[in-house]
Residue, then its C-alpha position, 0 to 999 in steps of 0.5 A: m500499500l506504501p508505493g501507491v500512497v507516495a505515488v499519489v502524495d507526489t501528484r497532490v503535492a505537485a498539484l498544490l504547489r501548481a495551485r499557488p495558495r494566497t496564503t503564506g505559512r503564517d496565513r498572511p495574505c500573498r502580496v504577489d497574487a494580490i498585487r497582480r490580480r488588482a493590476r489585471r482588473k485596472n487594466r487588462n491590457n496594459s498592467s501599470a508599470i507600478a504595479r509590476t515593480k511591487a509584485a517583483s519587490a514583494p517577498p514570495c510566499t511559495a516557501a512557507t507553502e512548499r514547507a506545509v504541503l511537504g510536511w502534510a505529504l509526509s505525515l500522511v505516508a507516515a500515518s498511511s498505516l493508521v488509515a482504515p482501509t474503509a475510509c476511501a469508501q467513504i469519499p463519493r467520487d467517481g471512479p475507484c478509490v486507490d489511496a488512503a491520502a484521498a481520505a484527508w480531503g473530506p467529502g464536500c471539500r473543495e480542493p484547490e484549483p490547479s493554475r490555470a496557466d498550466p493546461q496540464s494541471p489536473g482539473p476538478d472531478p465533474t461529479g458536482e458544482d465543486g468538483l465533488h459528488n456528494p449525495g445525501r450529505r451537506p456539501v460546503h459552498p464553492k466559495a467557502p474556504c476549506r477547514s482542517r477538521h481531521a478525525s485523527p490527530e496523527t493527520r491533523l496539520e495546519l496547511p495554508v488557507g486555500c488547501r486545508p481540507s474539511l469535512p461536511q457539516r453532519p445533519w442533526p438527527g431527525n432532520d427528516s422531520g425537520f423544522l416544524g415537521m417539514p424536511e430541512e435537508a433539501v432546504l439546507d442544500r439549496l441555501i448553501q449551493g443555490e445561485v442567487a438571482k434577485v436581491q432585494p434590500g431587507r426591510g425593518g430593524r437597525s441592522l442592514a439584511f438582504r432578502l435574496t431569491l435563488e434560481d429555483g425560487t428559494q427565497g431566504y434572508f441574508k444577514p452580513e457581517q457588520s460592525f453594529s453590535g446587535a447584529l451578529w451574523f454567527a449567532e443566528v447560526a449558533a442559535y440553530h445549532l443550539d436549538r437543534a440539539l435541544g430538539l426544539r426545532r423552532v429556528p428555522p434552517v440557516v447556513t453560513r455564506r460568502l457572497p460577493w459585495s458587488l452582487l449586494r452593493s446596489a441593494a444597499a446603495r440608499n442604505p445609511h448603515r451600509d459602510e457598517i457591512v465587513i468586506d473581506a480582502e477579496g471583495y466577499v461578505r460572509g453571513a447568515f442565510i436564513w430561509w424564508l418562511p412559506r407561510k406568513l408570520a404573525r405577532l403573538n398577542t400577550p395579554p397583561e399578566w400573562e406571566r401567570w402562565l409560567r408561574i407557581r407563585p402569584w404574579g399580579y400587576w404590581h409586578v414589573t415585568p422584565y419581558q418588554r424593552p430594556r429601557l422601559y423596563v429599567e424606568a419601570l423599576r425606577r418608578r416602583n422604587r419611587g413608590i409609584l406602581p403600574h396602573k391596574p390593567r382592565r383586562r387580565a389574562p386568563e387562567q390558561p392560554d389559548p390554545p393551551e400548549r402556548a404556556a409551554e412554548l412560551s417557557d421554551m422560548a424564555v429557557f432558549d433566549y436565556l441560553t442564547l443570551n438574547i435580550d431582543r426578543w421582547g423589544g418593540n410590541n412583541v415584533n420578534v415574538l412570532t407564530y407561524g401562521p395566526e394560531g400556529p406554533l411559536i418561532f424562535l426567529d431573529n436571534a442575531a442579538g444573542f451570544a454578545k460579547g460583554r457580560q455573559q450573565n446579563g442582569l435583564m436576563e436573570d430577571r426574565l429567568q426568575v419570572v419562569q417557575r414552570f418548564r417542559a420536563q423534556t425541555i429541562e432533560r435535553v439541557r441537562s444531558l446536552d452533548l457539549a462536545d458535539l455541539k462545540e464541535r459543530l460550532e467549529r465545523e462550520a464553513h467560516g467558523p468557529l462561530l463562538d469564541q471561547h468567552r462566549w462558549q464559556g458564557l453559555l455554559q455558565r448560563r446552563t449551569a445557572l439554568l438547571e440550579h434555578v430549576a433545582e431550587l424550584e424543585e426543592a421548594h415546590g416539587s418536581a411535579a409542580v415545576l416540570a408542569w408539561p411533559 
């Protein structure tokens, strides 16, 4: 087996060196390639003399690339005995799998494109849009960079960005039933791979977003990376993974995508916040691409003192509810401290909501928002408390304000958690048995991940612990039957 591995590795190394990745061993941009591309864009027929001079004097990036690629190849040869023969069968390519080195290139990962100047360079396998056929699994978008996530630490190496292999995101269990009973794997694939046919500016909200229509008619909402702290694109994707890990399935399907700014520029021309969009050196914008739901959403009507549905102890009009805009909540607390109580409402919430399962849904939403640190759910007349149709289930839409960078146990969110004293037993059990290692791996495997840095990840762990302690205290005081009120 070893001679075959060496022969294939030689071929792969030659192809990689011809590909000339655009980064150095330190992940610094390669000035030569960047300057030459810029010169060609300015004047294809006559590149400027200044650009040619700069390119000639720029430090080459091939040495570090060659060292990294050769080190990767040699380690593959040394570890060839560690690669299971059946690993090759997991690579869905046309033709037989003949070497263990191919297993290092994860299915769905785009290999570096060969240099166009060399007609003898091997081209991509024509079995899919990005050169790889990937039936039954979520492919990585051709524009997305590959990330190194080998299963075996013996073969894990840090290659230049353009050469890093990747593994596809594993589907969440139960995706055949998917979001609200609708299969979502096909939706996720279209969101990842679909070509954009139409771009429209998003409506409402402080942040800048775009409504995109794909060639097959699928629509989605693209939230780009931007400097505004209340619109964190990665929070949308992280909330999706947490929702699926807890088995709630209330967050619409969402993927990460990287789109050219030239495609979005005209739709953002009149937006006063367009300068907040973060554009990378290659002219692309990364962001969260959220499926546009086919049914119209409706705001949930919550009557005064609806908090009683989630309570064991009494809740009256004299309590200041934290389920409102943060600014209004602070003002109401100040008035109460001065002895000014809220006005008694003319109409109170009924003892049970209609439909009856709405109370359990609101409890799940409170738990989910506490874990994601989403303070924006209850701001502005329930604009983000939505149902799938007038009488449909609650939808956990718009999670971009979650996973903030500052304090990970926010005073407002702590007050909101203290209001909730009744929970769904299944939800608390899933929070308690949450597979943290699997969730963290999924957040890191995203095409533009890791989605949460260490500070935010530790904050999620702290809030999970605080939630379980809150439930344990209630169970000790009132009994499990009263606290875990719904199955």
